[in-house]
N, C-alpha and C positions, 0 to 999 in steps of 0.2 A: 197927695191923692189927686188924681185927675178930676176935672169937672164932669167929664163924660168919657167912658171907655167902652169899646166894643172888642170882644175877643171871639174869633172864629165865627162871626155872624154870616149866615147865608140866607138868601131869600130868592124865591122864584114864585111866579103866579101862574104856572101852567105853561108858560112860554119859555123863552130863553132865561137862563139864570142871570139875575140882575146883580146879586152880591154873592160872592163865593169865598167863604172863609176869611172875611175881612177882619183885620186887626187895626184899631184906630183909637187914638186918644186925643182929647183936647185938654190942655193944661190951662190953668188960670193965667189971664192976661195975654194969651195967644190970640193972634188974628189968623184967619184962614179964608180961603176962597174955594168954593166948590164949582169946578168947571168940568164940562163933558158934553158930548154930543147928545142929541135927543134920544131918549130911550135907554140911556146908559145907567139909570138908577139914581140920579141925583135927588129927585123928589122922594123916592122910596127911602133913601138913606136919611133924609131929613125927617120923614114920618117915623122912622124907627128911633131916631134921636129923641123925638118929642113923645114917644110912647103911643102914637096914634095906631100904629100897626106893630105886630110882634114878628120877629124874624123866625124863619123856619128852624134855625138852630143857632147856637152860640149864646154868649152871655153879654149882658149890657149892665154897666154900673154907672149910676149917676150920683153926684154928690148930693147929700141931703139938703133939701131946700132949693134945689136947682129948678 
């Protein structure tokens, strides 16, 4: 099971769509980098990962105790 997985996650805040049907998974012991230009949705994606904000649609699964 993934540590964290997003399936079909979308998010917008009344402006341009920041995330559109994103599928993403982080597996145990993986390393990753989140790179993009300003306003591309990097901070929004991290806030969705942490549960600070909820996506407009899609599913999020987190390993218990994460």
